[in-house]
N, CA, C and O of each residue as an XYZ file, in Angstrom:
608
protein
N      76.206     79.129     95.849
C      77.334     79.857     95.287
C      78.458     79.928     96.329
O      78.200     80.103     97.520
N      79.684     79.792     95.875
C      80.809     79.832     96.802
C      81.148     81.281     97.171
O      80.879     82.217     96.418
N      81.740     81.426     98.339
C      82.112     82.748     98.823
C      83.355     83.238     98.106
O      84.225     82.450     97.733
N      83.430     84.559     97.916
C      84.579     85.181     97.282
C      85.009     86.387     98.093
O      84.188     87.072     98.703
N      86.297     86.633     98.090
C      86.838     87.837     98.720
C      87.095     88.861     97.628
O      87.479     88.519     96.510
N      86.876     90.125     97.972
C      87.172     91.180     97.010
C      87.784     92.369     97.729
O      87.596     92.557     98.931
N      88.505     93.153     96.981
C      89.143     94.343     97.541
C      88.046     95.321     97.954
O      87.131     95.603     97.180
N      88.145     95.827     99.163
C      87.153     96.772     99.678
C      87.500     98.178     99.205
O      88.665     98.575     99.174
N      86.477     98.905     98.844
C      86.599    100.304     98.407
C      85.604    101.147     99.195
O      84.941    100.646    100.103
N      85.503    102.401     98.855
C      84.668    103.346     99.605
C      83.232    102.851     99.785
O      82.631    103.084    100.833
N      82.680    102.179     98.790
C      81.295    101.707     98.908
C      81.145    100.599     99.952
O      80.028    100.262    100.343
N      82.250    100.041    100.394
C      82.225     98.993    101.419
C      82.569     99.519    102.811
O      82.678     98.746    103.763
N      82.738    100.834    102.924
C      83.212    101.433    104.171
C      82.373    101.035    105.377
O      82.932    100.620    106.393
N      81.078    101.147    105.300
C      80.233    100.849    106.464
C      80.339     99.387    106.881
O      80.398     99.086    108.074
N      80.363     98.480    105.914
C      80.468     97.056    106.231
C      81.811     96.755    106.892
O      81.866     96.043    107.894
N      82.891     97.295    106.334
C      84.212     97.051    106.918
C      84.312     97.690    108.298
O      84.890     97.099    109.210
N      83.761     98.883    108.463
C      83.817     99.565    109.763
C      83.113     98.753    110.844
O      83.603     98.671    111.970
N      81.975     98.156    110.521
C      81.273     97.314    111.503
C      82.115     96.099    111.877
O      82.212     95.742    113.051
N      82.722     95.467    110.879
C      83.587     94.323    111.150
C      84.804     94.744    111.968
O      85.204     94.043    112.897
N      85.390     95.881    111.625
C      86.572     96.377    112.332
C      86.232     96.682    113.787
O      87.027     96.400    114.684
N      85.059     97.254    114.023
C      84.627     97.544    115.391
C      84.477     96.247    116.187
O      84.869     96.185    117.352
N      83.913     95.216    115.564
C      83.763     93.920    116.226
C      85.137     93.278    116.461
O      85.357     92.639    117.490
N      86.041     93.445    115.522
C      87.411     92.936    115.671
C      88.087     93.584    116.876
O      88.715     92.892    117.677
N      87.966     94.887    117.011
C      88.543     95.591    118.153
C      87.916     95.091    119.457
O      88.601     94.947    120.469
N      86.619     94.832    119.422
C      85.932     94.286    120.590
C      86.465     92.920    120.976
O      86.577     92.603    122.160
N      86.794     92.113    119.984
C      87.380     90.793    120.226
C      88.669     90.918    121.045
O      88.993     90.039    121.843
N      89.397     92.016    120.839
C      90.642     92.262    121.569
C      90.449     93.176    122.770
O      91.406     93.780    123.255
N      89.198     93.281    123.258
C      88.933     93.954    124.524
C      88.722     95.451    124.457
O      88.639     96.101    125.499
N      88.635     96.016    123.273
C      88.393     97.453    123.155
C      86.888     97.724    123.194
O      86.101     96.929    122.682
N      86.486     98.846    123.802
C      85.058     99.173    123.814
C      84.574     99.517    122.401
O      85.318    100.071    121.592
N      83.335     99.182    122.130
C      82.767     99.488    120.825
C      82.732    101.001    120.610
O      82.315    101.755    121.489
N      83.172    101.428    119.438
C      83.126    102.829    119.038
C      83.069    102.837    117.522
O      84.090    102.978    116.848
N      81.859    102.684    116.994
C      81.680    102.560    115.550
C      82.150    103.805    114.812
O      82.707    103.701    113.719
N      81.936    104.974    115.390
C      82.390    106.200    114.728
C      83.915    106.212    114.584
O      84.440    106.540    113.520
N      84.619    105.853    115.658
C      86.081    105.796    115.600
C      86.538    104.746    114.587
O      87.467    104.989    113.816
N      85.898    103.596    114.586
C      86.253    102.534    113.648
C      86.028    102.986    112.211
O      86.862    102.736    111.340
N      84.906    103.647    111.964
C      84.602    104.118    110.610
C      85.628    105.156    110.165
O      86.106    105.106    109.031
N      85.969    106.088    111.038
C      86.950    107.124    110.709
C      88.305    106.495    110.404
O      88.964    106.868    109.432
N      88.718    105.543    111.231
C      90.016    104.893    111.041
C      90.076    104.180    109.690
O      91.041    104.339    108.943
N      89.050    103.400    109.381
C      89.028    102.666    108.108
C      88.930    103.638    106.931
O      89.586    103.434    105.909
N      88.130    104.678    107.061
C      88.009    105.669    105.979
C      89.364    106.314    105.694
O      89.724    106.517    104.534
N      90.109    106.634    106.737
C      91.433    107.237    106.548
C      92.378    106.278    105.838
O      93.160    106.695    104.984
N      92.312    105.003    106.183
C      93.185    104.025    105.514
C      92.811    103.917    104.040
O      93.683    103.834    103.175
N      91.507    103.919    103.761
C      91.058    103.797    102.373
C      91.402    105.051    101.567
O      91.950    104.963    100.468
N      91.078    106.203    102.122
C      91.297    107.462    101.409
C      92.776    107.689    101.116
O      93.138    108.141    100.029
N      93.620    107.376    102.081
C      95.048    107.581    101.907
C      95.753    106.432    101.205
O      96.974    106.455    101.051
N      94.990    105.420    100.776
C      95.564    104.225    100.159
C      96.701    103.670    101.024
O      97.752    103.276    100.520
N      96.459    103.649    102.346
C      97.470    103.239    103.310
C      97.425    101.752    103.646
O      98.331    101.228    104.296
N      96.391    101.090    103.210
C      96.286     99.663    103.466
C      95.511     99.010    102.334
O      94.865     99.678    101.527
N      95.596     97.694    102.298
C      94.783     96.905    101.373
C      93.811     96.111    102.235
O      94.223     95.371    103.128
N      92.528     96.268    101.966
C      91.489     95.600    102.742
C      90.692     94.710    101.797
O      90.279     95.134    100.718
N      90.486     93.475    102.223
C      89.678     92.531    101.459
C      88.506     92.094    102.322
O      88.638     91.941    103.537
N      87.363     91.896    101.687
C      86.086     91.666    102.355
C      85.408     90.442    101.769
O      85.478     90.202    100.564
N      84.755     89.670    102.621
C      83.902     88.564    102.175
C      82.492     88.880    102.624
O      82.247     89.194    103.789
N      81.554     88.791    101.666
C      80.139     89.038    101.950
C      79.304     87.877    101.429
O      79.674     87.203    100.467
N      78.174     87.663    102.085
C      77.168     86.734    101.572
C      76.563     87.342    100.306
O      76.731     88.532    100.040
N      75.861     86.519     99.532
C      75.136     87.039     98.372
C      74.154     88.130     98.781
O      73.886     89.057     98.016
N      73.620     88.012     99.993
C      72.655     88.979    100.511
C      73.310     90.323    100.856
O      72.617     91.311    101.096
N      74.642     90.351    100.878
C      75.359     91.570    101.241
C      75.840     91.592    102.680
O      76.527     92.529    103.086
N      75.490     90.567    103.464
C      75.941     90.510    104.860
C      77.445     90.278    104.894
O      77.949     89.325    104.300
N      78.161     91.161    105.595
C      79.608     91.058    105.707
C      79.978     89.931    106.659
O      79.448     89.849    107.767
N      80.893     89.058    106.223
C      81.296     87.904    107.012
C      82.692     88.020    107.597
O      82.991     87.403    108.619
N      83.547     88.805    106.958
C      84.905     88.928    107.459
C      85.743     89.853    106.597
O      85.372     90.199    105.476
N      86.890     90.244    107.154
C      87.815     91.100    106.419
C      89.242     90.811    106.844
O      89.486     90.223    107.898
N      90.175     91.230    106.012
C      91.592     91.205    106.320
C      92.166     92.543    105.877
O      91.797     93.073    104.829
N      93.078     93.086    106.691
C      93.711     94.362    106.362
C      95.235     94.188    106.387
O      95.805     93.668    107.346
N      95.867     94.637    105.309
C      97.313     94.539    105.143
C      97.917     95.932    105.055
O      97.348     96.831    104.436
N      99.074     96.099    105.681
C      99.827     97.347    105.593
C     101.143     97.080    104.882
O     101.804     96.079    105.156
N     101.529     97.968    103.968
C     102.814     97.772    103.296
C     103.970     98.123    104.224
O     103.900     99.066    105.012
N     105.016     97.349    104.105
C     106.250     97.640    104.823
C     107.396     97.095    103.978
O     107.171     96.516    102.916
N     108.599     97.280    104.444
C     109.753     96.866    103.658
C     110.780     96.212    104.563
O     110.872     96.533    105.748
N     111.538     95.308    104.009
C     112.655     94.699    104.712
C     113.935     95.325    104.184
O     114.310     95.106    103.032
N     114.592     96.091    105.009
C     115.856     96.702    104.603
C     116.922     95.639    104.382
O     117.735     95.758    103.466
N     116.925     94.615    105.203
C     117.933     93.563    105.079
C     117.792     92.835    103.747
O     118.783     92.586    103.061
N     116.558     92.496    103.386
C     116.302     91.793    102.124
C     116.114     92.744    100.952
O     116.138     92.320     99.796
N     115.927     94.038    101.245
C     115.679     95.054    100.200
C     114.473     94.685     99.339
O     114.527     94.743     98.111
N     113.380     94.304    100.013
C     112.142     93.954     99.329
C     110.934     94.449    100.120
O     111.020     94.752    101.311
N     109.814     94.519     99.417
C     108.530     94.817    100.046
C     108.056     93.597    100.824
O     108.257     92.456    100.407
N     107.427     93.861    101.956
C     106.706     92.839    102.705
C     105.343     93.427    103.058
O     105.141     94.637    102.954
N     104.435     92.599    103.461
C     103.124     93.062    103.905
C     102.901     92.603    105.340
O     103.165     91.453    105.689
N     102.415     93.514    106.154
C     102.006     93.200    107.519
C     100.524     92.859    107.486
O      99.693     93.712    107.176
N     100.197     91.624    107.801
C      98.802     91.232    107.918
C      98.388     91.656    109.323
O      98.618     90.942    110.299
N      97.778     92.820    109.400
C      97.493     93.441    110.687
C      96.198     92.939    111.303
O      96.144     92.674    112.504
N      95.168     92.806    110.505
C      93.835     92.513    111.032
C      93.172     91.411    110.222
O      93.132     91.467    108.993
N      92.660     90.420    110.913
C      91.864     89.364    110.304
C      90.711     89.101    111.245
O      90.917     88.870    112.437
N      89.485     89.136    110.716
C      88.320     88.917    111.566
C      87.211     88.289    110.750
O      86.953     88.679    109.611
N      86.556     87.305    111.357
C      85.332     86.755    110.789
C      84.250     86.817    111.858
O      84.532     86.682    113.049
N      83.039     87.019    111.435
C      81.925     87.069    112.383
C      81.728     85.681    112.992
O      82.078     84.678    112.370
N      81.178     85.616    114.187
C      80.931     84.300    114.788
C      80.123     83.373    113.875
O      80.388     82.172    113.822
N      79.146     83.921    113.162
C      78.313     83.106    112.278
C      79.096     82.565    111.083
O      78.699     81.563    110.488
N      80.200     83.214    110.727
C      80.988     82.799    109.566
C      82.066     81.786    109.916
O      82.644     81.163    109.026
N      82.338     81.618    111.185
C      83.436     80.740    111.600
C      83.120     79.286    111.260
O      81.991     78.819    111.410
N      84.143     78.597    110.803
C      83.973     77.206    110.395
C      83.498     77.051    108.963
O      83.268     75.932    108.503
N      83.348     78.157    108.253
C      82.866     78.123    106.865
C      83.983     78.385    105.863
O      83.728     78.461    104.662
N      85.214     78.525    106.340
C      86.328     78.752    105.434
C      86.587     80.210    105.102
O      87.406     80.509    104.233
N      85.904     81.122    105.776
C      86.054     82.552    105.484
C      87.452     83.038    105.853
O      88.084     83.758    105.080
N      87.934     82.651    107.022
C      89.281     83.053    107.430
C      90.334     82.527    106.477
O      91.253     83.257    106.103
N      90.216     81.278    106.082
C      91.158     80.666    105.130
C      91.104     81.394    103.791
O      92.143     81.662    103.188
N      89.902     81.713    103.324
C      89.745     82.452    102.069
C      90.429     83.816    102.153
O      91.126     84.224    101.224
N      90.229     84.511    103.258
C      90.856     85.822    103.427
C      92.376     85.712    103.498
O      93.083     86.532    102.911
N      92.880     84.713    104.207
C      94.331     84.515    104.291
C      94.926     84.197    102.921
O      95.988     84.715    102.574
N      94.262     83.364    102.153
C      94.754     83.027    100.814
C      94.668     84.221     99.870
O      95.539     84.410     99.021
N      93.624     85.020    100.017
C      93.492     86.232     99.204
C      94.620     87.200     99.525
O      95.207     87.798     98.623
N      94.923     87.354    100.808
C      96.028     88.230    101.217
C      97.342     87.724    100.644
O      98.151     88.515    100.160
N      97.561     86.425    100.693
C      98.786     85.846    100.141
C      98.877     86.113     98.640
O      99.922     86.534     98.144
N      97.793     85.869     97.925
C      97.793     86.104     96.478
C      98.101     87.564     96.157
O      98.851     87.856     95.225
N      97.521     88.473     96.928
C      97.770     89.899     96.736
C      99.252     90.218     96.962
O      99.853     90.966     96.190
N      99.830     89.657     98.007
C     101.247     89.902     98.294
C     102.123     89.402     97.143
O     103.072     90.079     96.746
N     101.813     88.237     96.616
C     102.560     87.705     95.476
C     102.416     88.633     94.273
O     103.402     88.958     93.612
N     101.173     89.062     93.991
C     100.915     89.946     92.846
C     101.669     91.264     92.948
O     102.026     91.851     91.926
N     101.914     91.734     94.154
C     102.612     93.007     94.334
C     104.123     92.824     94.456
O     104.836     93.779     94.762
N     104.613     91.619     94.223
C     106.041     91.366     94.228
C     106.678     91.303     95.605
O     107.893     91.454     95.731
N     105.879     91.084     96.632
C     106.410     91.033     97.993
C     107.267     89.788     98.188
O     107.020     88.740     97.591
N     108.271     89.928     99.033
C     109.117     88.793     99.395
C     108.436     87.932    100.454
O     108.655     86.722    100.510
N     107.616     88.554    101.288
C     106.967     87.798    102.341
C     105.875     88.583    103.029
O     105.541     89.702    102.641
N     105.333     87.971    104.056
C     104.290     88.574    104.874
C     104.617     88.270    106.329
O     105.335     87.317    106.631
N     104.083     89.090    107.222
C     104.238     88.836    108.647
C     102.939     89.172    109.355
O     102.117     89.943    108.858
N     102.774     88.577    110.524
C     101.612     88.881    111.351
C     101.957     88.596    112.792
O     102.932     87.907    113.092
N     101.147     89.135    113.678
C     101.225     88.847    115.107
C      99.837     88.452    115.567
O      98.833     88.909    115.022
N      99.794     87.608    116.566
C      98.521     87.237    117.160
C      98.715     87.025    118.657
O      99.836     86.844    119.132
N      97.638     87.050    119.370
C      97.697     86.853    120.817
C      98.197     85.446    121.137
O      97.910     84.494    120.412
N      98.944     85.331    122.226
C      99.494     84.038    122.653
C      98.421     82.978    122.834
O      98.668     81.792    122.616
N      97.221     83.409    123.235
C      96.164     82.441    123.528
C      95.135     82.309    122.399
O      94.081     81.704    122.597
N      95.424     82.860    121.234
C      94.513     82.761    120.102
C      94.843     81.488    119.319
O      95.336     81.545    118.192
N      94.564     80.351    119.934
C      94.965     79.067    119.384
C      94.255     78.729    118.075
O      94.834     78.082    117.203
N      93.013     79.160    117.937
C      92.280     78.888    116.696
C      92.979     79.562    115.528
O      93.201     78.936    114.491
N      93.330     80.837    115.687
C      94.023     81.557    114.618
C      95.391     80.946    114.352
O      95.792     80.795    113.198
N      96.106     80.594    115.412
C      97.426     79.995    115.232
C      97.329     78.712    114.414
O      98.173     78.454    113.556
N      96.309     77.915    114.675
C      96.104     76.683    113.916
C      95.856     76.968    112.443
O      96.378     76.271    111.574
N      95.055     77.999    112.162
C      94.801     78.383    110.772
C      96.094     78.802    110.102
O      96.412     78.324    109.013
N      96.840     79.687    110.738
C      98.080     80.190    110.136
C      99.042     79.040    109.834
O      99.596     78.954    108.738
N      99.230     78.174    110.802
C     100.177     77.084    110.622
C      99.705     76.098    109.560
O     100.529     75.512    108.858
N      98.387     75.905    109.429
C      97.862     75.007    108.395
C      98.089     75.568    106.995
O      98.052     74.830    106.011
N      98.327     76.890    106.909
C      98.568     77.540    105.624
C     100.062     77.759    105.357
O     100.432     78.451    104.409
N     100.912     77.166    106.195
C     102.338     77.236    105.955
C     103.083     78.346    106.669
O     104.295     78.481    106.498
N     102.382     79.149    107.472
C     103.049     80.188    108.247
C     103.881     79.512    109.342
O     103.473     78.498    109.908
N     105.041     80.083    109.626
C     105.946     79.527    110.619
C     106.170     80.559    111.715
O     106.447     81.727    111.442
N     106.046     80.111    112.952
C     106.272     80.992    114.105
C     107.749     81.370    114.170
O     108.623     80.504    114.123
N     108.016     82.657    114.277
C     109.385     83.157    114.343
C     109.971     82.879    115.718
O     109.377     83.235    116.736
N     111.121     82.249    115.745
C     111.798     82.003    117.015
C     113.119     82.764    117.097
O     113.831     82.662    118.096
N     113.452     83.526    116.050
C     114.739     84.195    116.005
C     114.730     85.653    116.408
O     115.788     86.263    116.557
N     113.523     86.231    116.589
C     113.438     87.653    116.895
C     112.468     87.889    118.043
O     111.510     87.138    118.221
N     112.716     88.910    118.799
C     111.786     89.375    119.823
C     111.086     90.611    119.294
O     111.661     91.362    118.505
N     109.872     90.827    119.712
C     109.143     92.043    119.380
C     109.183     92.965    120.587
O     108.847     92.555    121.698
N     109.591     94.200    120.371
C     109.607     95.216    121.424
C     108.592     96.284    121.074
O     108.405     96.608    119.901
N     107.936     96.832    122.081
C     106.945     97.881    121.897
C     107.314     99.080    122.760
O     107.869     98.925    123.848
N     107.008    100.251    122.280
C     107.205    101.484    123.038
C     105.887    102.224    123.053
O     105.433    102.685    122.006
N     105.258    102.351    124.210
C     103.987    103.049    124.343
C     104.259    104.552    124.472
O     104.837    104.999    125.462
N     103.846    105.312    123.484
C     104.073    106.760    123.477
C     102.944    107.540    124.118
O     103.002    108.767    124.188
N     101.915    106.847    124.587
C     100.779    107.511    125.231
C     100.780    107.276    126.732
O      99.718    107.272    127.354
N     101.927    107.083    127.315
C     102.036    106.801    128.748
C     101.564    108.001    129.562
O     101.677    109.157    129.154
N     101.038    107.671    130.716
C     100.685    108.737    131.666
C      99.293    109.085    131.576
O      98.827    109.962    132.303
């Protein structure tokens, strides 16, 4: 049977939280499953993000993507920030990331969005290759600035 992505809901909280914790670990954060579970639960409860999940028939979670709604004032349209994409090491090379990216795109189209955006690490060449193979274009016209409010 082929893999399918589906919108994650409260019954998927534990599976998504485990994936989210592993995703944070991929970016150098220490594992904290309780914090990850709380964060994902808050996003789900507040309907603050759209999360899609891919699972094996057995129920083993293989990957997820999380989108946050945002808007373009210049274009006066909705856009989606593709904030998080993660597949387990065992799922890599099986098309799970591509499936999640296409599911996110379809969702954005269904919600009338003008576009989507994402950021990735400069050295995440595997992800960059996936994005570019799906038609994403690296922005060369804007700089991203960050302000850390937790300094000190």
